[in-house]
C-alpha positions as CSV (number, residue, x, y, z in Angstrom):
1,M,-27.2,3.6,-7.7
2,K,-27.0,5.7,-4.6
3,R,-25.2,2.9,-2.8
4,S,-22.8,2.5,-5.6
5,V,-22.0,6.2,-5.8
6,L,-21.6,6.3,-2.0
7,G,-19.2,3.4,-2.2
8,M,-17.1,5.0,-4.9
9,L,-16.9,8.2,-2.9
10,S,-15.9,6.3,0.2
11,V,-13.0,4.7,-1.7
12,A,-11.9,8.1,-3.0
13,A,-12.1,9.6,0.5
14,G,-10.1,6.7,1.9
15,V,-7.4,7.0,-0.7
16,S,-7.3,10.8,-0.2
17,I,-6.6,10.6,3.5
18,F,-4.0,8.0,2.9
19,S,-2.2,10.4,0.6
20,V,-1.8,12.7,3.7
21,Q,-0.1,9.8,5.5
22,D,2.4,9.6,2.6
23,V,3.2,13.3,3.1
24,I,3.8,12.8,6.8
25,V,6.0,9.7,6.4
26,K,8.1,11.4,3.7
27,G,8.5,14.4,6.0
28,L,9.5,12.3,8.9
29,S,11.9,10.1,6.9
30,A,14.8,12.5,7.5
31,T,14.4,12.2,11.3
32,F,13.1,8.7,12.1
33,P,14.0,5.3,10.7
34,V,11.3,3.5,8.8
35,H,10.9,0.7,11.3
36,E,10.2,3.1,14.1
37,I,7.5,4.8,12.0
38,V,5.9,1.5,11.1
39,V,5.8,0.3,14.7
40,L,4.5,3.5,16.3
41,R,1.9,3.9,13.5
42,S,0.7,0.4,14.1
43,V,0.6,0.7,17.9
44,V,-1.8,3.7,17.4
45,A,-4.0,1.9,14.9
46,L,-4.2,-1.4,16.8
47,P,-6.8,-0.5,19.5
48,V,-9.0,1.2,16.9
49,L,-8.9,-1.9,14.7
50,L,-9.4,-4.1,17.7
51,V,-12.7,-2.3,18.6
52,L,-13.8,-2.5,14.9
53,T,-13.1,-6.3,14.8
54,L,-15.1,-6.9,18.0
55,Q,-18.0,-4.8,16.7
56,N,-18.1,-6.6,13.4
57,G,-17.8,-10.1,14.9
58,T,-19.4,-11.8,17.8
59,G,-17.8,-9.8,20.5
60,R,-14.6,-11.9,20.6
61,I,-11.6,-12.5,18.4
62,A,-11.5,-16.1,17.1
63,P,-8.2,-16.6,15.1
64,V,-8.7,-18.7,12.0
65,R,-5.9,-19.9,9.7
66,L,-3.1,-18.1,11.6
67,G,-0.5,-19.2,9.0
68,L,-2.3,-17.3,6.3
69,H,-2.8,-14.3,8.5
70,A,1.0,-14.3,9.3
71,A,2.0,-14.8,5.6
72,R,-0.3,-12.0,4.4
73,G,0.9,-9.7,7.2
74,L,4.5,-10.3,6.3
75,S,3.8,-9.7,2.6
76,L,2.1,-6.4,3.5
77,F,4.9,-5.5,5.8
78,V,7.4,-5.9,2.9
79,A,5.1,-4.0,0.6
80,Y,4.8,-0.9,2.9
81,F,8.3,-1.1,4.2
82,S,9.7,-0.9,0.7
83,Y,7.0,1.7,-0.3
84,Y,8.2,4.0,2.4
85,L,11.9,3.4,1.6
86,G,11.2,4.5,-2.0
87,M,9.2,7.5,-0.7
88,A,12.2,8.8,1.2
89,A,14.2,9.3,-2.0
90,M,11.6,9.7,-4.8
91,P,8.8,12.1,-5.5
92,I,5.5,10.9,-4.1
93,A,3.8,10.8,-7.5
94,D,6.6,8.5,-8.9
95,V,6.3,6.0,-6.1
96,V,2.5,6.0,-6.3
97,A,2.6,5.6,-10.1
98,I,4.9,2.5,-10.0
99,C,2.8,0.9,-7.3
100,F,-0.2,1.1,-9.7
101,A,1.3,-2.1,-11.1
102,A,-0.1,-4.0,-8.1
103,P,-3.5,-4.9,-9.8
104,L,-1.5,-6.4,-12.7
105,V,0.5,-8.5,-10.3
106,I,-2.7,-9.7,-8.7
107,A,-4.2,-10.7,-12.0
108,A,-1.0,-12.4,-13.1
109,L,-0.9,-14.5,-9.8
110,S,-4.6,-15.3,-9.7
111,G,-4.3,-17.9,-12.5
112,P,-1.4,-20.1,-11.3
113,V,-2.1,-19.6,-7.6
114,L,-5.9,-19.4,-7.3
115,G,-6.8,-21.4,-10.4
116,E,-8.9,-18.4,-11.7
117,R,-9.0,-18.0,-15.5
118,V,-7.1,-15.0,-16.8
119,K,-8.2,-14.0,-20.3
120,P,-5.7,-13.5,-23.1
121,Q,-6.7,-9.8,-23.3
122,S,-5.8,-9.5,-19.6
123,W,-2.3,-11.0,-20.2
124,A,-1.8,-8.5,-23.0
125,A,-2.8,-5.7,-20.6
126,I,-0.4,-7.1,-17.9
127,A,2.5,-7.1,-20.4
128,I,1.7,-3.5,-21.5
129,G,1.4,-2.4,-17.8
130,F,4.8,-3.8,-16.9
131,A,6.3,-2.1,-19.9
132,A,4.8,1.1,-18.5
133,V,6.6,0.4,-15.2
134,L,9.9,0.2,-17.0
135,V,9.2,3.5,-18.7
136,I,8.6,5.1,-15.3
137,V,11.6,3.4,-13.6
138,R,13.9,4.1,-16.6
139,P,16.5,1.4,-15.9
140,D,19.4,3.4,-17.2
141,A,22.3,4.3,-14.9
142,A,22.4,7.8,-16.1
143,T,18.7,8.7,-15.4
144,S,17.3,6.3,-12.8
145,D,17.4,6.3,-9.0
146,P,18.1,2.8,-7.5
147,A,15.3,3.7,-5.0
148,A,12.8,3.0,-7.9
149,L,13.3,-0.7,-7.2
150,F,11.6,-0.2,-3.8
151,P,8.1,0.6,-5.2
152,V,8.5,-2.2,-7.7
153,L,9.2,-4.6,-4.8
154,S,6.2,-3.0,-3.0
155,A,3.9,-3.7,-5.9
156,M,5.0,-7.3,-6.1
157,A,4.7,-7.9,-2.4
158,Y,1.3,-6.3,-2.3
159,G,0.2,-8.6,-5.2
160,I,1.2,-11.6,-3.2
161,S,-0.6,-10.3,-0.1
162,A,-3.8,-9.7,-2.2
163,V,-3.8,-13.3,-3.4
164,L,-3.4,-14.5,0.1
165,A,-6.3,-12.3,1.2
166,R,-8.4,-13.9,-1.5
167,R,-8.0,-17.2,0.3
168,L,-8.2,-15.8,3.8
169,G,-11.3,-13.7,3.0
170,R,-13.4,-16.8,2.8
171,V,-13.0,-17.4,6.5
172,A,-12.0,-14.0,8.0
173,S,-13.6,-10.5,8.0
174,G,-11.8,-7.5,6.6
175,S,-11.4,-6.0,10.0
176,A,-9.9,-9.2,11.3
177,M,-7.4,-9.3,8.5
178,A,-6.4,-5.6,9.1
179,L,-6.0,-6.3,12.8
180,S,-3.8,-9.4,12.2
181,A,-1.7,-7.5,9.7
182,T,-1.2,-4.6,12.2
183,V,0.0,-7.0,14.8
184,V,2.5,-8.4,12.3
185,Y,3.7,-4.9,11.5
186,I,4.6,-4.3,15.2
187,F,6.5,-7.5,15.6
188,A,8.2,-7.4,12.1
189,G,9.1,-3.7,12.6
190,G,10.5,-4.4,16.0
191,G,12.5,-7.3,14.7
192,A,13.9,-5.2,11.9
193,A,15.0,-2.6,14.4
194,L,16.8,-5.2,16.5
195,V,18.6,-6.7,13.5
196,L,19.7,-3.3,12.2
197,A,20.6,-1.9,15.6
198,G,24.1,-0.4,15.5
199,A,24.3,-0.3,11.7
200,A,24.5,3.5,11.4
201,P,24.5,5.0,7.9
202,S,27.4,7.1,6.6
203,A,27.1,10.9,6.4
204,G,26.6,10.8,2.6
205,A,24.4,7.7,2.4
206,H,21.5,7.5,0.1
207,P,18.2,8.8,1.6
208,S,16.6,5.4,1.5
209,I,19.6,3.9,3.3
210,R,19.5,6.5,6.0
211,F,15.8,5.9,6.4
212,L,16.5,2.2,6.8
213,L,19.5,2.3,9.1
214,G,18.8,5.3,11.3
215,P,18.6,4.8,15.1
216,W,15.3,5.1,17.0
217,I,14.9,8.5,18.6
218,W,12.4,9.9,21.1
219,P,9.8,12.0,19.3
220,T,8.9,15.6,20.3
221,A,5.4,16.5,21.1
222,G,4.7,17.6,17.5
223,E,6.2,14.4,16.1
224,V,4.1,12.4,18.4
225,G,1.1,14.2,16.9
226,L,2.2,13.3,13.4
227,L,2.8,9.7,14.2
228,T,-0.5,9.5,16.0
229,A,-2.1,11.0,12.9
230,C,-0.5,8.2,10.8
231,G,-2.1,5.5,13.0
232,L,-5.5,7.1,12.9
233,I,-5.4,7.6,9.2
234,A,-4.5,3.9,8.8
235,A,-7.5,2.8,11.0
236,F,-10.2,5.1,9.7
237,G,-8.9,4.9,6.1
238,F,-9.5,1.2,6.4
239,V,-13.1,1.9,7.4
240,L,-13.7,4.1,4.4
241,L,-12.2,1.6,2.0
242,S,-14.1,-1.3,3.5
243,Q,-17.4,0.6,3.3
244,G,-16.6,1.6,-0.3
245,Y,-16.1,-2.0,-1.4
246,R,-19.2,-3.1,0.5
247,L,-21.4,-0.7,-1.2
248,A,-20.1,-0.5,-4.8
249,E,-19.1,-3.1,-7.4
250,A,-15.4,-4.0,-7.1
251,S,-14.4,-2.8,-10.6
252,R,-16.1,0.5,-10.1
253,A,-14.8,1.1,-6.6
254,A,-11.2,0.0,-7.4
255,A,-11.0,2.5,-10.2
256,F,-11.3,5.3,-7.6
257,E,-8.1,4.1,-6.0
258,Y,-6.3,5.9,-8.8
259,V,-7.3,9.2,-7.2
260,A,-4.0,8.6,-5.3
261,L,-2.0,9.9,-8.3
262,P,-3.4,13.4,-8.6
263,W,-3.0,13.7,-4.8
264,G,0.6,12.5,-5.1
265,V,1.3,15.1,-7.8
266,L,-0.4,17.9,-5.7
267,W,1.4,17.1,-2.4
268,G,4.7,16.6,-4.2
269,F,4.4,20.0,-5.8
270,L,3.0,21.9,-2.8
271,V,5.0,20.4,0.1
272,F,8.2,19.1,-1.5
273,N,8.4,21.1,-4.8
274,T,8.9,17.9,-6.8
275,P,6.4,17.7,-9.7
276,P,6.5,14.6,-11.8
277,D,8.0,14.7,-15.3
278,L,6.0,13.9,-18.5
279,I,7.5,10.4,-18.8
280,T,6.2,9.5,-15.3
281,I,2.7,11.0,-16.1
282,A,2.6,9.1,-19.4
283,G,3.7,5.8,-17.8
284,A,1.1,6.3,-15.0
285,A,-1.6,6.9,-17.5
286,V,-0.9,3.6,-19.3
287,L,-0.8,1.8,-15.9
288,I,-4.1,3.2,-14.9
289,A,-5.7,2.3,-18.3
290,T,-4.4,-1.3,-18.2
291,G,-5.3,-1.7,-14.5
292,I,-8.9,-0.6,-15.0
293,Y,-9.1,-2.8,-18.1
294,T,-7.8,-5.8,-16.2
295,L,-10.3,-5.2,-13.4
296,R,-13.1,-5.3,-15.9
297,Q,-12.0,-8.5,-17.6
298,G,-14.1,-10.8,-15.3
299,Q,-13.6,-12.9,-12.2
300,A,-9.8,-13.1,-12.2
301,G,-9.1,-9.4,-12.2
302,E,-12.0,-8.2,-10.2
303,S,-12.5,-10.7,-7.4
304,S,-8.8,-10.9,-6.4
305,L,-8.5,-7.2,-6.1
306,A,-11.8,-6.7,-4.4
307,A,-11.0,-9.3,-1.7
308,A,-7.8,-7.4,-0.7
309,T,-7.9,-3.7,-1.6
310,A,-10.2,-2.7,1.2
311,T,-7.7,-3.9,3.8
312,R,-4.4,-3.2,2.1
313,R,-3.5,0.0,3.9
314,A,-4.4,-0.8,7.5
């Protein structure tokens, strides 16, 4: 019981410090392009994760199934690239709430892709959860922000990465998967910067478009500190999540990932003065309930999420 409690607290702590990273990224989105933040954050996290990988292994890095590593890294890159693009224009709590659909995506993919049995009750929960996403997104031209599509894409891409991690986790450690994903972030972020170079946004462009098309700039000393903090949060947050899923049962530990929502509400209100509305809170409550229910419906919901969640942020 003590190990389980410690594991759940570790997951809650990991999610809590990642919420600070969301605040930093949102604050920097008006100055830096998203690809620069992703690259610099990953450069800082890389040596820390390299040391962790060497300590957890045999003292050397032995790549196994590089294709799966690359595919998972690219899926996570899309997940966090789109997550940050949504963050630039939307309240933090709204983005976090929509991304709570990820466990439902994982459960939906675990049947056709992994051959795991998804119970009828879980399919019903998945349908209800996606309906809750529509409630939060509100696909009405008069009330919705097009940026809401970015966290939807993020949840879908993360679901794909988690299914790939389920396969990769049979032959690779969590630290090795986090390390390979970080290397992919650096190359993919640099590639995105080269492709988008010269495509300057217009003066009145949408915040997400400005965040995507902005040019790289040299950070000030204070901004270097914030970017360094993002990288350290990514590395040490991974340690906390990995420890949490090692000590506690997956379904119990994963439930504490939902601590991200109250943090998103708090930071959005204190830092950006953007509290969520009642519709977002209601939709998020339904998503949390269906996500936890799916996690507890046996092997399909639990094992797929457990294999990937501990390395999803790094």
